[in-house]
VOKELO-857163 format. One record per atom (N, C-alpha, C, O): residue number from 1; residue in three letters; x, z, y. Coordinates in Angstrom, 1 decimal. Example, Ala and Ser with C-alpha at 12.3 -4.5 7.8 and 13.67 -1.06 7.14 Angstrom:
# VOKELO-857163
<atom pos="1" code="ALA" c1="13.2" c3="7.8" c2="-5.7"/>
<atom pos="1" code="ALA" c1="12.3" c3="7.8" c2="-4.5"/>
<atom pos="1" code="ALA" c1="13.2" c3="7.8" c2="-3.3"/>
<atom pos="1" code="ALA" c1="14.2" c3="8.5" c2="-3.3"/>
<atom pos="2" code="SER" c1="12.8" c3="7.1" c2="-2.2"/>
<atom pos="2" code="SER" c1="13.7" c3="7.1" c2="-1.1"/>
<atom pos="2" code="SER" c1="12.9" c3="7.9" c2="0.0"/>
<atom pos="2" code="SER" c1="13.4" c3="8.0" c2="1.1"/>
This chain:
# VOKELO-857163
<atom pos="1" code="MET" c1="32.9" c3="26.2" c2="24.3"/>
<atom pos="1" code="MET" c1="33.9" c3="25.7" c2="23.8"/>
<atom pos="1" code="MET" c1="34.6" c3="25.7" c2="25.4"/>
<atom pos="1" code="MET" c1="34.1" c3="24.9" c2="26.3"/>
<atom pos="2" code="ALA" c1="35.5" c3="26.4" c2="25.6"/>
<atom pos="2" code="ALA" c1="36.2" c3="26.2" c2="27.4"/>
<atom pos="2" code="ALA" c1="37.1" c3="25.2" c2="27.2"/>
<atom pos="2" code="ALA" c1="37.6" c3="24.8" c2="26.2"/>
<atom pos="3" code="LEU" c1="37.1" c3="24.9" c2="28.5"/>
<atom pos="3" code="LEU" c1="38.0" c3="23.6" c2="29.1"/>
<atom pos="3" code="LEU" c1="39.5" c3="24.2" c2="29.6"/>
<atom pos="3" code="LEU" c1="39.7" c3="24.4" c2="30.8"/>
<atom pos="4" code="LYS" c1="40.4" c3="24.3" c2="28.7"/>
<atom pos="4" code="LYS" c1="41.8" c3="25.2" c2="29.5"/>
<atom pos="4" code="LYS" c1="42.5" c3="24.3" c2="30.3"/>
<atom pos="4" code="LYS" c1="42.5" c3="23.1" c2="30.2"/>
<atom pos="5" code="TYR" c1="43.1" c3="24.9" c2="31.2"/>
<atom pos="5" code="TYR" c1="43.5" c3="24.2" c2="32.8"/>
<atom pos="5" code="TYR" c1="44.9" c3="24.4" c2="31.9"/>
<atom pos="5" code="TYR" c1="45.3" c3="25.6" c2="31.8"/>
<atom pos="6" code="THR" c1="45.7" c3="23.5" c2="31.3"/>
<atom pos="6" code="THR" c1="46.8" c3="23.6" c2="31.0"/>
<atom pos="6" code="THR" c1="47.7" c3="22.7" c2="32.1"/>
<atom pos="6" code="THR" c1="47.1" c3="21.8" c2="32.7"/>
<atom pos="7" code="LYS" c1="49.2" c3="22.9" c2="32.3"/>
<atom pos="7" code="LYS" c1="49.5" c3="21.5" c2="33.0"/>
<atom pos="7" code="LYS" c1="49.2" c3="20.0" c2="32.5"/>
<atom pos="7" code="LYS" c1="49.2" c3="19.0" c2="33.2"/>
<atom pos="8" code="GLU" c1="49.0" c3="20.1" c2="30.9"/>
<atom pos="8" code="GLU" c1="49.2" c3="18.8" c2="30.6"/>
<atom pos="8" code="GLU" c1="47.6" c3="18.0" c2="31.0"/>
<atom pos="8" code="GLU" c1="47.5" c3="16.9" c2="31.6"/>
<atom pos="9" code="ASN" c1="46.6" c3="18.7" c2="30.6"/>
<atom pos="9" code="ASN" c1="45.4" c3="18.5" c2="31.1"/>
<atom pos="9" code="ASN" c1="45.2" c3="18.2" c2="32.7"/>
<atom pos="9" code="ASN" c1="44.2" c3="17.6" c2="32.9"/>
<atom pos="10" code="ILE" c1="45.8" c3="18.6" c2="33.5"/>
<atom pos="10" code="ILE" c1="45.9" c3="19.0" c2="34.5"/>
<atom pos="10" code="ILE" c1="46.3" c3="17.1" c2="35.1"/>
<atom pos="10" code="ILE" c1="45.8" c3="16.2" c2="35.8"/>
<atom pos="11" code="ALA" c1="47.2" c3="17.2" c2="34.4"/>
<atom pos="11" code="ALA" c1="48.0" c3="15.9" c2="35.0"/>
<atom pos="11" code="ALA" c1="47.1" c3="14.5" c2="34.2"/>
<atom pos="11" code="ALA" c1="46.7" c3="13.5" c2="34.8"/>
<atom pos="12" code="LEU" c1="46.8" c3="14.8" c2="32.7"/>
<atom pos="12" code="LEU" c1="46.3" c3="13.5" c2="32.5"/>
<atom pos="12" code="LEU" c1="45.1" c3="13.5" c2="33.2"/>
<atom pos="12" code="LEU" c1="44.4" c3="12.4" c2="33.2"/>
<atom pos="13" code="GLY" c1="44.4" c3="15.1" c2="34.1"/>
<atom pos="13" code="GLY" c1="42.8" c3="14.6" c2="34.7"/>
<atom pos="13" code="GLY" c1="43.4" c3="13.8" c2="35.9"/>
<atom pos="13" code="GLY" c1="42.7" c3="12.9" c2="36.2"/>
<atom pos="14" code="PHE" c1="44.2" c3="14.0" c2="36.3"/>
<atom pos="14" code="PHE" c1="44.3" c3="13.6" c2="37.7"/>
<atom pos="14" code="PHE" c1="44.8" c3="12.1" c2="37.3"/>
<atom pos="14" code="PHE" c1="44.3" c3="11.2" c2="38.0"/>
<atom pos="15" code="TYR" c1="45.6" c3="11.9" c2="36.3"/>
<atom pos="15" code="TYR" c1="45.7" c3="10.0" c2="36.3"/>
<atom pos="15" code="TYR" c1="44.2" c3="9.1" c2="36.0"/>
<atom pos="15" code="TYR" c1="43.9" c3="7.9" c2="36.3"/>
<atom pos="16" code="ILE" c1="43.5" c3="10.1" c2="35.3"/>
<atom pos="16" code="ILE" c1="42.1" c3="9.7" c2="34.5"/>
<atom pos="16" code="ILE" c1="41.2" c3="9.9" c2="36.1"/>
<atom pos="16" code="ILE" c1="40.6" c3="8.8" c2="36.3"/>
<atom pos="17" code="LEU" c1="41.0" c3="10.6" c2="36.9"/>
<atom pos="17" code="LEU" c1="40.5" c3="10.3" c2="38.4"/>
<atom pos="17" code="LEU" c1="40.9" c3="9.7" c2="39.8"/>
<atom pos="17" code="LEU" c1="40.3" c3="9.4" c2="40.8"/>
<atom pos="18" code="TYR" c1="42.3" c3="9.5" c2="39.3"/>
<atom pos="18" code="TYR" c1="43.1" c3="8.8" c2="40.5"/>
<atom pos="18" code="TYR" c1="42.4" c3="7.0" c2="39.8"/>
<atom pos="18" code="TYR" c1="41.9" c3="6.2" c2="40.5"/>
<atom pos="19" code="PHE" c1="42.7" c3="6.9" c2="38.3"/>
<atom pos="19" code="PHE" c1="41.9" c3="5.6" c2="38.1"/>
<atom pos="19" code="PHE" c1="40.7" c3="5.1" c2="38.3"/>
<atom pos="19" code="PHE" c1="40.4" c3="4.0" c2="38.8"/>
<atom pos="20" code="LEU" c1="40.0" c3="6.2" c2="37.7"/>
<atom pos="20" code="LEU" c1="39.0" c3="5.9" c2="38.2"/>
<atom pos="20" code="LEU" c1="38.3" c3="5.5" c2="39.3"/>
<atom pos="20" code="LEU" c1="37.4" c3="4.6" c2="39.4"/>
<atom pos="21" code="ILE" c1="38.8" c3="6.5" c2="40.4"/>
<atom pos="21" code="ILE" c1="38.4" c3="6.5" c2="41.7"/>
<atom pos="21" code="ILE" c1="39.1" c3="4.9" c2="42.7"/>
<atom pos="21" code="ILE" c1="38.6" c3="4.5" c2="43.8"/>
<atom pos="22" code="ALA" c1="40.0" c3="4.4" c2="42.0"/>
<atom pos="22" code="ALA" c1="40.7" c3="3.2" c2="42.2"/>
<atom pos="22" code="ALA" c1="40.0" c3="2.1" c2="42.1"/>
<atom pos="22" code="ALA" c1="39.9" c3="1.3" c2="43.0"/>
<atom pos="23" code="GLY" c1="39.2" c3="2.0" c2="40.5"/>
<atom pos="23" code="GLY" c1="38.0" c3="1.2" c2="40.2"/>
<atom pos="23" code="GLY" c1="36.7" c3="1.2" c2="40.9"/>
<atom pos="23" code="GLY" c1="36.2" c3="0.1" c2="41.2"/>
<atom pos="24" code="ILE" c1="36.3" c3="2.2" c2="41.2"/>
<atom pos="24" code="ILE" c1="35.4" c3="2.4" c2="42.0"/>
<atom pos="24" code="ILE" c1="35.1" c3="1.7" c2="43.3"/>
<atom pos="24" code="ILE" c1="34.2" c3="1.0" c2="43.7"/>
<atom pos="25" code="CYS" c1="36.6" c3="2.1" c2="43.9"/>
<atom pos="25" code="CYS" c1="37.1" c3="1.0" c2="45.2"/>
<atom pos="25" code="CYS" c1="37.1" c3="0.2" c2="44.7"/>
<atom pos="25" code="CYS" c1="36.0" c3="-0.3" c2="44.9"/>
<atom pos="26" code="PHE" c1="37.9" c3="-0.6" c2="44.0"/>
<atom pos="26" code="PHE" c1="38.2" c3="-2.1" c2="43.5"/>
<atom pos="26" code="PHE" c1="36.6" c3="-3.0" c2="43.4"/>
<atom pos="26" code="PHE" c1="36.6" c3="-4.3" c2="43.4"/>
<atom pos="27" code="GLU" c1="35.9" c3="-2.7" c2="43.4"/>
<atom pos="27" code="GLU" c1="34.4" c3="-2.8" c2="43.1"/>
<atom pos="27" code="GLU" c1="33.2" c3="-2.8" c2="43.9"/>
<atom pos="27" code="GLU" c1="32.4" c3="-3.7" c2="44.0"/>
<atom pos="28" code="LEU" c1="33.2" c3="-1.6" c2="44.7"/>
<atom pos="28" code="LEU" c1="32.6" c3="-1.6" c2="46.0"/>
<atom pos="28" code="LEU" c1="33.0" c3="-1.6" c2="47.4"/>
<atom pos="28" code="LEU" c1="32.3" c3="-1.3" c2="48.3"/>
<atom pos="29" code="PHE" c1="34.6" c3="-1.9" c2="47.5"/>
<atom pos="29" code="PHE" c1="34.8" c3="-2.6" c2="48.8"/>
<atom pos="29" code="PHE" c1="35.7" c3="-4.0" c2="48.5"/>
<atom pos="29" code="PHE" c1="36.9" c3="-4.0" c2="48.3"/>
<atom pos="30" code="PRO" c1="34.8" c3="-5.2" c2="48.4"/>
<atom pos="30" code="PRO" c1="35.3" c3="-6.3" c2="48.6"/>
<atom pos="30" code="PRO" c1="36.9" c3="-6.4" c2="49.3"/>
<atom pos="30" code="PRO" c1="37.3" c3="-5.7" c2="50.3"/>
<atom pos="31" code="GLY" c1="37.7" c3="-7.3" c2="48.7"/>
<atom pos="31" code="GLY" c1="38.8" c3="-7.9" c2="49.9"/>
<atom pos="31" code="GLY" c1="39.1" c3="-9.4" c2="49.8"/>
<atom pos="31" code="GLY" c1="38.2" c3="-10.1" c2="49.3"/>
<atom pos="32" code="ASP" c1="39.9" c3="-9.9" c2="50.2"/>
<atom pos="32" code="ASP" c1="40.3" c3="-11.3" c2="49.9"/>
<atom pos="32" code="ASP" c1="41.7" c3="-11.0" c2="50.6"/>
<atom pos="32" code="ASP" c1="42.3" c3="-10.0" c2="51.1"/>
<atom pos="33" code="THR" c1="42.3" c3="-13.0" c2="50.5"/>
<atom pos="33" code="THR" c1="43.2" c3="-12.8" c2="50.2"/>
<atom pos="33" code="THR" c1="44.4" c3="-12.3" c2="51.3"/>
<atom pos="33" code="THR" c1="45.6" c3="-12.2" c2="50.9"/>
<atom pos="34" code="VAL" c1="43.9" c3="-12.1" c2="52.7"/>
<atom pos="34" code="VAL" c1="44.6" c3="-11.7" c2="53.6"/>
<atom pos="34" code="VAL" c1="45.1" c3="-10.2" c2="53.4"/>
<atom pos="34" code="VAL" c1="46.2" c3="-9.8" c2="53.3"/>
<atom pos="35" code="ASN" c1="43.4" c3="-9.3" c2="53.5"/>
<atom pos="35" code="ASN" c1="43.7" c3="-8.0" c2="53.4"/>
<atom pos="35" code="ASN" c1="43.1" c3="-7.6" c2="52.2"/>
<atom pos="35" code="ASN" c1="41.9" c3="-7.9" c2="51.9"/>
<atom pos="36" code="PRO" c1="44.1" c3="-6.8" c2="51.5"/>
<atom pos="36" code="PRO" c1="43.6" c3="-6.4" c2="50.2"/>
<atom pos="36" code="PRO" c1="42.8" c3="-5.7" c2="49.6"/>
<atom pos="36" code="PRO" c1="42.3" c3="-5.1" c2="50.5"/>
<atom pos="37" code="ASN" c1="42.4" c3="-5.5" c2="48.4"/>
<atom pos="37" code="ASN" c1="41.1" c3="-4.6" c2="48.3"/>
<atom pos="37" code="ASN" c1="41.5" c3="-3.2" c2="48.1"/>
<atom pos="37" code="ASN" c1="42.6" c3="-2.8" c2="47.6"/>
<atom pos="38" code="MET" c1="40.7" c3="-2.4" c2="48.5"/>
<atom pos="38" code="MET" c1="40.9" c3="-1.0" c2="48.9"/>
<atom pos="38" code="MET" c1="41.4" c3="-0.4" c2="47.4"/>
<atom pos="38" code="MET" c1="42.3" c3="0.4" c2="47.4"/>
<atom pos="39" code="GLY" c1="40.8" c3="-0.8" c2="46.4"/>
<atom pos="39" code="GLY" c1="40.5" c3="-0.5" c2="44.7"/>
<atom pos="39" code="GLY" c1="42.6" c3="-0.5" c2="44.4"/>
<atom pos="39" code="GLY" c1="43.3" c3="0.5" c2="43.9"/>
<atom pos="40" code="ILE" c1="43.0" c3="-2.1" c2="44.9"/>
<atom pos="40" code="ILE" c1="44.3" c3="-2.4" c2="44.9"/>
<atom pos="40" code="ILE" c1="45.6" c3="-2.2" c2="45.8"/>
<atom pos="40" code="ILE" c1="46.8" c3="-2.5" c2="45.7"/>
<atom pos="41" code="ALA" c1="44.6" c3="-1.4" c2="46.9"/>
<atom pos="41" code="ALA" c1="45.9" c3="-0.4" c2="47.9"/>
<atom pos="41" code="ALA" c1="45.8" c3="0.8" c2="47.1"/>
<atom pos="41" code="ALA" c1="47.0" c3="1.3" c2="47.0"/>
<atom pos="42" code="LEU" c1="44.9" c3="1.6" c2="46.5"/>
<atom pos="42" code="LEU" c1="45.5" c3="3.0" c2="45.9"/>
<atom pos="42" code="LEU" c1="46.6" c3="2.9" c2="45.0"/>
<atom pos="42" code="LEU" c1="47.6" c3="3.7" c2="44.8"/>
<atom pos="43" code="MET" c1="46.2" c3="1.5" c2="44.3"/>
<atom pos="43" code="MET" c1="47.1" c3="1.3" c2="43.0"/>
<atom pos="43" code="MET" c1="48.5" c3="1.0" c2="43.6"/>
<atom pos="43" code="MET" c1="49.4" c3="1.8" c2="43.2"/>
<atom pos="44" code="TYR" c1="48.8" c3="0.4" c2="44.2"/>
<atom pos="44" code="TYR" c1="50.2" c3="0.6" c2="45.5"/>
<atom pos="44" code="TYR" c1="50.1" c3="1.4" c2="45.4"/>
<atom pos="44" code="TYR" c1="50.7" c3="1.8" c2="44.4"/>
<atom pos="45" code="LEU" c1="49.3" c3="2.5" c2="46.1"/>
<atom pos="45" code="LEU" c1="50.0" c3="4.0" c2="46.7"/>
<atom pos="45" code="LEU" c1="50.4" c3="4.7" c2="45.6"/>
<atom pos="45" code="LEU" c1="51.2" c3="5.6" c2="45.5"/>
<atom pos="46" code="PHE" c1="49.6" c3="4.0" c2="44.6"/>
<atom pos="46" code="PHE" c1="49.8" c3="5.2" c2="43.2"/>
<atom pos="46" code="PHE" c1="51.3" c3="5.6" c2="42.5"/>
<atom pos="46" code="PHE" c1="51.8" c3="6.5" c2="41.7"/>
<atom pos="47" code="ILE" c1="51.8" c3="4.4" c2="43.3"/>
<atom pos="47" code="ILE" c1="53.6" c3="4.4" c2="42.7"/>
<atom pos="47" code="ILE" c1="54.4" c3="5.5" c2="43.8"/>
<atom pos="47" code="ILE" c1="55.4" c3="6.2" c2="43.5"/>
<atom pos="48" code="PRO" c1="54.1" c3="5.4" c2="44.6"/>
<atom pos="48" code="PRO" c1="55.1" c3="6.9" c2="45.2"/>
<atom pos="48" code="PRO" c1="54.5" c3="8.2" c2="45.3"/>
<atom pos="48" code="PRO" c1="55.0" c3="9.2" c2="45.7"/>
<atom pos="49" code="ILE" c1="53.2" c3="8.1" c2="44.8"/>
<atom pos="49" code="ILE" c1="52.6" c3="9.4" c2="44.6"/>
<atom pos="49" code="ILE" c1="52.8" c3="10.1" c2="43.5"/>
<atom pos="49" code="ILE" c1="53.2" c3="11.2" c2="43.6"/>
<atom pos="50" code="SER" c1="52.6" c3="9.6" c2="42.5"/>
<atom pos="50" code="SER" c1="53.1" c3="9.4" c2="41.0"/>
<atom pos="50" code="SER" c1="54.8" c3="9.9" c2="40.5"/>
<atom pos="50" code="SER" c1="55.1" c3="10.7" c2="39.7"/>
<atom pos="51" code="LEU" c1="55.6" c3="9.0" c2="41.4"/>
<atom pos="51" code="LEU" c1="56.6" c3="9.6" c2="41.5"/>
<atom pos="51" code="LEU" c1="56.6" c3="10.7" c2="41.9"/>
<atom pos="51" code="LEU" c1="56.9" c3="11.4" c2="40.9"/>
<atom pos="52" code="VAL" c1="56.4" c3="11.6" c2="43.0"/>
<atom pos="52" code="VAL" c1="56.0" c3="12.3" c2="43.4"/>
<atom pos="52" code="VAL" c1="56.0" c3="13.5" c2="42.3"/>
<atom pos="52" code="VAL" c1="56.8" c3="14.3" c2="42.0"/>
<atom pos="53" code="TYR" c1="54.9" c3="13.2" c2="41.8"/>
<atom pos="53" code="TYR" c1="54.3" c3="14.5" c2="41.1"/>
<atom pos="53" code="TYR" c1="55.5" c3="14.2" c2="39.2"/>
<atom pos="53" code="TYR" c1="55.7" c3="15.1" c2="38.3"/>
<atom pos="54" code="PHE" c1="55.9" c3="12.7" c2="39.3"/>
<atom pos="54" code="PHE" c1="56.9" c3="12.5" c2="38.0"/>
<atom pos="54" code="PHE" c1="58.3" c3="13.9" c2="38.4"/>
<atom pos="54" code="PHE" c1="58.4" c3="14.7" c2="37.5"/>
<atom pos="55" code="MET" c1="58.8" c3="14.0" c2="39.2"/>
<atom pos="55" code="MET" c1="60.0" c3="14.8" c2="40.4"/>
<atom pos="55" code="MET" c1="59.3" c3="15.9" c2="40.1"/>
<atom pos="55" code="MET" c1="60.0" c3="16.5" c2="39.3"/>
<atom pos="56" code="VAL" c1="58.1" c3="16.6" c2="40.3"/>
<atom pos="56" code="VAL" c1="58.2" c3="17.8" c2="40.3"/>
<atom pos="56" code="VAL" c1="58.2" c3="18.2" c2="38.9"/>
<atom pos="56" code="VAL" c1="59.0" c3="19.1" c2="38.7"/>
<atom pos="57" code="HIS" c1="57.5" c3="17.8" c2="38.0"/>
<atom pos="57" code="HIS" c1="58.1" c3="17.8" c2="36.7"/>
<atom pos="57" code="HIS" c1="59.1" c3="18.0" c2="36.1"/>
<atom pos="57" code="HIS" c1="59.3" c3="18.9" c2="35.2"/>
<atom pos="58" code="LEU" c1="60.0" c3="17.0" c2="36.6"/>
<atom pos="58" code="LEU" c1="61.3" c3="17.0" c2="36.0"/>
<atom pos="58" code="LEU" c1="62.4" c3="17.8" c2="36.3"/>
<atom pos="58" code="LEU" c1="63.3" c3="18.1" c2="35.5"/>
<atom pos="59" code="VAL" c1="62.3" c3="18.5" c2="38.0"/>
<atom pos="59" code="VAL" c1="62.6" c3="19.7" c2="38.3"/>
<atom pos="59" code="VAL" c1="62.1" c3="20.7" c2="37.6"/>
<atom pos="59" code="VAL" c1="63.0" c3="21.4" c2="37.0"/>
<atom pos="60" code="LYS" c1="60.7" c3="21.0" c2="37.6"/>
<atom pos="60" code="LYS" c1="60.7" c3="22.2" c2="36.6"/>
<atom pos="60" code="LYS" c1="60.7" c3="22.0" c2="34.9"/>
<atom pos="60" code="LYS" c1="60.4" c3="22.9" c2="34.1"/>
<atom pos="61" code="GLN" c1="61.0" c3="21.0" c2="34.6"/>
<atom pos="61" code="GLN" c1="61.7" c3="20.9" c2="33.5"/>
<atom pos="61" code="GLN" c1="62.9" c3="21.1" c2="33.2"/>
<atom pos="61" code="GLN" c1="63.2" c3="21.7" c2="32.2"/>
<atom pos="62" code="LEU" c1="63.9" c3="20.7" c2="33.9"/>
<atom pos="62" code="LEU" c1="65.5" c3="20.7" c2="33.7"/>
<atom pos="62" code="LEU" c1="65.8" c3="22.4" c2="34.8"/>
<atom pos="62" code="LEU" c1="66.8" c3="23.0" c2="34.6"/>
<atom pos="63" code="PHE" c1="65.1" c3="22.8" c2="35.6"/>
<atom pos="63" code="PHE" c1="65.4" c3="24.0" c2="36.2"/>
<atom pos="63" code="PHE" c1="64.9" c3="25.0" c2="35.7"/>
<atom pos="63" code="PHE" c1="65.6" c3="26.0" c2="35.4"/>
<atom pos="64" code="GLY" c1="63.5" c3="25.2" c2="35.5"/>
<atom pos="64" code="GLY" c1="62.2" c3="25.8" c2="35.3"/>
<atom pos="64" code="GLY" c1="62.1" c3="26.4" c2="33.8"/>
<atom pos="64" code="GLY" c1="62.7" c3="25.6" c2="33.1"/>
<atom pos="65" code="LYS" c1="61.8" c3="27.0" c2="33.4"/>
<atom pos="65" code="LYS" c1="61.5" c3="27.9" c2="32.1"/>
<atom pos="65" code="LYS" c1="60.6" c3="27.1" c2="31.1"/>
<atom pos="65" code="LYS" c1="60.9" c3="26.9" c2="29.9"/>
<atom pos="66" code="GLY" c1="59.7" c3="26.7" c2="31.6"/>
<atom pos="66" code="GLY" c1="58.7" c3="26.2" c2="30.9"/>
<atom pos="66" code="GLY" c1="59.1" c3="24.8" c2="30.4"/>
<atom pos="66" code="GLY" c1="60.1" c3="24.2" c2="30.8"/>
<atom pos="67" code="ASN" c1="58.4" c3="24.3" c2="29.6"/>
<atom pos="67" code="ASN" c1="58.3" c3="22.4" c2="28.9"/>
<atom pos="67" code="ASN" c1="57.4" c3="22.1" c2="29.2"/>
<atom pos="67" code="ASN" c1="56.3" c3="22.6" c2="29.1"/>
<atom pos="68" code="TYR" c1="58.2" c3="20.5" c2="30.3"/>
<atom pos="68" code="TYR" c1="57.1" c3="19.8" c2="30.6"/>
<atom pos="68" code="TYR" c1="56.8" c3="18.4" c2="30.3"/>
<atom pos="68" code="TYR" c1="56.1" c3="17.5" c2="30.8"/>
<atom pos="69" code="THR" c1="57.8" c3="18.4" c2="29.3"/>
<atom pos="69" code="THR" c1="58.1" c3="17.0" c2="27.8"/>
<atom pos="69" code="THR" c1="57.0" c3="16.7" c2="27.9"/>
<atom pos="69" code="THR" c1="57.2" c3="15.9" c2="28.9"/>
<atom pos="70" code="LYS" c1="55.7" c3="16.6" c2="27.7"/>
<atom pos="70" code="LYS" c1="54.4" c3="16.0" c2="27.2"/>
<atom pos="70" code="LYS" c1="54.1" c3="15.4" c2="28.4"/>
<atom pos="70" code="LYS" c1="53.7" c3="14.3" c2="28.4"/>
<atom pos="71" code="CYS" c1="54.2" c3="16.4" c2="30.0"/>
<atom pos="71" code="CYS" c1="53.9" c3="15.6" c2="31.3"/>
<atom pos="71" code="CYS" c1="54.7" c3="14.2" c2="31.6"/>
<atom pos="71" code="CYS" c1="54.4" c3="13.1" c2="32.1"/>
<atom pos="72" code="ILE" c1="55.7" c3="14.9" c2="31.1"/>
<atom pos="72" code="ILE" c1="56.7" c3="13.8" c2="31.5"/>
<atom pos="72" code="ILE" c1="55.8" c3="12.5" c2="30.6"/>
<atom pos="72" code="ILE" c1="55.5" c3="11.5" c2="31.3"/>
<atom pos="73" code="LEU" c1="55.5" c3="12.7" c2="29.1"/>
<atom pos="73" code="LEU" c1="55.4" c3="11.7" c2="28.6"/>
<atom pos="73" code="LEU" c1="54.3" c3="10.9" c2="29.3"/>
<atom pos="73" code="LEU" c1="54.2" c3="9.7" c2="29.6"/>
<atom pos="74" code="ILE" c1="53.1" c3="12.2" c2="29.6"/>
<atom pos="74" code="ILE" c1="52.1" c3="11.2" c2="29.8"/>
<atom pos="74" code="ILE" c1="52.3" c3="10.7" c2="31.3"/>
<atom pos="74" code="ILE" c1="51.6" c3="9.8" c2="31.7"/>
<atom pos="75" code="HIS" c1="53.3" c3="11.2" c2="32.2"/>
<atom pos="75" code="HIS" c1="53.5" c3="9.9" c2="33.7"/>
<atom pos="75" code="HIS" c1="54.3" c3="8.5" c2="33.3"/>
<atom pos="75" code="HIS" c1="54.4" c3="7.5" c2="34.1"/>
<atom pos="76" code="GLY" c1="54.9" c3="8.6" c2="32.1"/>
<atom pos="76" code="GLY" c1="55.1" c3="7.0" c2="31.6"/>
<atom pos="76" code="GLY" c1="54.5" c3="6.3" c2="31.1"/>
<atom pos="76" code="GLY" c1="54.8" c3="5.1" c2="31.0"/>
<atom pos="77" code="VAL" c1="52.9" c3="7.0" c2="30.3"/>
<atom pos="77" code="VAL" c1="52.2" c3="6.1" c2="29.9"/>
<atom pos="77" code="VAL" c1="51.2" c3="6.1" c2="31.1"/>
<atom pos="77" code="VAL" c1="50.4" c3="5.2" c2="30.9"/>
<atom pos="78" code="ALA" c1="50.9" c3="6.8" c2="32.2"/>
<atom pos="78" code="ALA" c1="50.5" c3="6.1" c2="33.5"/>
<atom pos="78" code="ALA" c1="51.0" c3="5.1" c2="33.9"/>
<atom pos="78" code="ALA" c1="50.3" c3="4.2" c2="34.2"/>
<atom pos="79" code="TRP" c1="51.8" c3="5.0" c2="34.1"/>
<atom pos="79" code="TRP" c1="52.8" c3="3.7" c2="34.9"/>
<atom pos="79" code="TRP" c1="53.0" c3="3.1" c2="34.3"/>
<atom pos="79" code="TRP" c1="53.5" c3="2.2" c2="34.9"/>
<atom pos="80" code="VAL" c1="52.7" c3="2.9" c2="32.4"/>
<atom pos="80" code="VAL" c1="52.6" c3="1.3" c2="31.5"/>
<atom pos="80" code="VAL" c1="51.0" c3="1.0" c2="31.7"/>
<atom pos="80" code="VAL" c1="50.5" c3="-0.1" c2="31.5"/>
<atom pos="81" code="ALA" c1="50.3" c3="2.1" c2="32.2"/>
<atom pos="81" code="ALA" c1="48.7" c3="1.5" c2="32.0"/>
<atom pos="81" code="ALA" c1="48.7" c3="1.0" c2="33.7"/>
<atom pos="81" code="ALA" c1="47.9" c3="0.1" c2="34.0"/>
<atom pos="82" code="LEU" c1="49.5" c3="1.6" c2="34.7"/>
<atom pos="82" code="LEU" c1="49.6" c3="0.6" c2="36.0"/>
<atom pos="82" code="LEU" c1="49.6" c3="-0.4" c2="36.2"/>
<atom pos="82" code="LEU" c1="48.7" c3="-1.0" c2="36.8"/>
<atom pos="83" code="PHE" c1="51.1" c3="-1.3" c2="35.5"/>
<atom pos="83" code="PHE" c1="51.6" c3="-2.5" c2="35.1"/>
<atom pos="83" code="PHE" c1="50.7" c3="-2.8" c2="34.7"/>
<atom pos="83" code="PHE" c1="49.7" c3="-2.7" c2="35.5"/>
<atom pos="84" code="VAL" c1="50.4" c3="-3.3" c2="33.5"/>
<atom pos="84" code="VAL" c1="49.5" c3="-3.3" c2="32.8"/>
<atom pos="84" code="VAL" c1="47.6" c3="-3.7" c2="33.7"/>
<atom pos="84" code="VAL" c1="46.6" c3="-4.4" c2="33.3"/>
<atom pos="85" code="LEU" c1="47.9" c3="-3.3" c2="34.4"/>
<atom pos="85" code="LEU" c1="46.2" c3="-3.0" c2="35.4"/>
<atom pos="85" code="LEU" c1="47.1" c3="-4.2" c2="36.6"/>
<atom pos="85" code="LEU" c1="46.6" c3="-5.2" c2="37.1"/>
<atom pos="86" code="LEU" c1="48.4" c3="-3.7" c2="36.9"/>
<atom pos="86" code="LEU" c1="48.5" c3="-4.6" c2="38.3"/>
<atom pos="86" code="LEU" c1="48.4" c3="-6.6" c2="37.6"/>
<atom pos="86" code="LEU" c1="48.1" c3="-7.6" c2="38.1"/>
<atom pos="87" code="PHE" c1="49.0" c3="-6.2" c2="36.1"/>
<atom pos="87" code="PHE" c1="49.5" c3="-7.9" c2="35.4"/>
<atom pos="87" code="PHE" c1="48.4" c3="-8.0" c2="35.0"/>
<atom pos="87" code="PHE" c1="48.4" c3="-9.1" c2="34.4"/>
<atom pos="88" code="ALA" c1="47.2" c3="-7.5" c2="34.8"/>
<atom pos="88" code="ALA" c1="45.9" c3="-8.2" c2="34.5"/>
<atom pos="88" code="ALA" c1="45.1" c3="-8.6" c2="36.1"/>
<atom pos="88" code="ALA" c1="44.6" c3="-9.7" c2="36.2"/>
<atom pos="89" code="PHE" c1="45.2" c3="-8.0" c2="36.7"/>
<atom pos="89" code="PHE" c1="44.7" c3="-8.3" c2="38.5"/>
<atom pos="89" code="PHE" c1="45.4" c3="-9.5" c2="38.7"/>
<atom pos="89" code="PHE" c1="44.8" c3="-10.5" c2="39.0"/>
<atom pos="90" code="SER" c1="47.1" c3="-9.4" c2="38.6"/>
<atom pos="90" code="SER" c1="47.6" c3="-10.8" c2="39.2"/>
<atom pos="90" code="SER" c1="47.6" c3="-11.6" c2="38.6"/>
<atom pos="90" code="SER" c1="48.4" c3="-12.4" c2="39.1"/>
<atom pos="91" code="SER" c1="47.0" c3="-12.4" c2="36.9"/>
<atom pos="91" code="SER" c1="46.6" c3="-12.8" c2="36.1"/>
<atom pos="91" code="SER" c1="45.3" c3="-13.3" c2="36.3"/>
<atom pos="91" code="SER" c1="45.1" c3="-14.5" c2="36.2"/>
<atom pos="92" code="ALA" c1="44.3" c3="-12.6" c2="36.6"/>
<atom pos="92" code="ALA" c1="43.3" c3="-12.8" c2="36.8"/>
<atom pos="92" code="ALA" c1="42.8" c3="-13.6" c2="38.4"/>
<atom pos="92" code="ALA" c1="41.8" c3="-14.2" c2="38.6"/>
<atom pos="93" code="LYS" c1="43.5" c3="-13.4" c2="39.0"/>
<atom pos="93" code="LYS" c1="43.5" c3="-13.8" c2="40.4"/>
<atom pos="93" code="LYS" c1="43.8" c3="-15.2" c2="40.3"/>
<atom pos="93" code="LYS" c1="43.5" c3="-16.0" c2="41.2"/>
<atom pos="94" code="LYS" c1="44.6" c3="-15.6" c2="39.1"/>
<atom pos="94" code="LYS" c1="45.2" c3="-17.2" c2="39.6"/>
<atom pos="94" code="LYS" c1="44.5" c3="-18.4" c2="39.0"/>
<atom pos="94" code="LYS" c1="44.9" c3="-19.5" c2="39.3"/>
């Protein structure tokens, strides 16, 4: 079975790897109340990175010939997952 490098698989793979790396950094590089944990810093950097990635797909959807609807949906699911993870982290710290 060959893995197909479709635009949806690439977007999904990007988000899975990004969350995985942020989780590993969260566990390996401790932080305190003054200096944020490396994993948390990556989660906050995720917002502008994913917005740029989303805008690329949105422009291709609106002005290109390809269909990027599934990619845009993947971005939305990733943002919901981000907010759930950040909310869970902030609730656990209290």
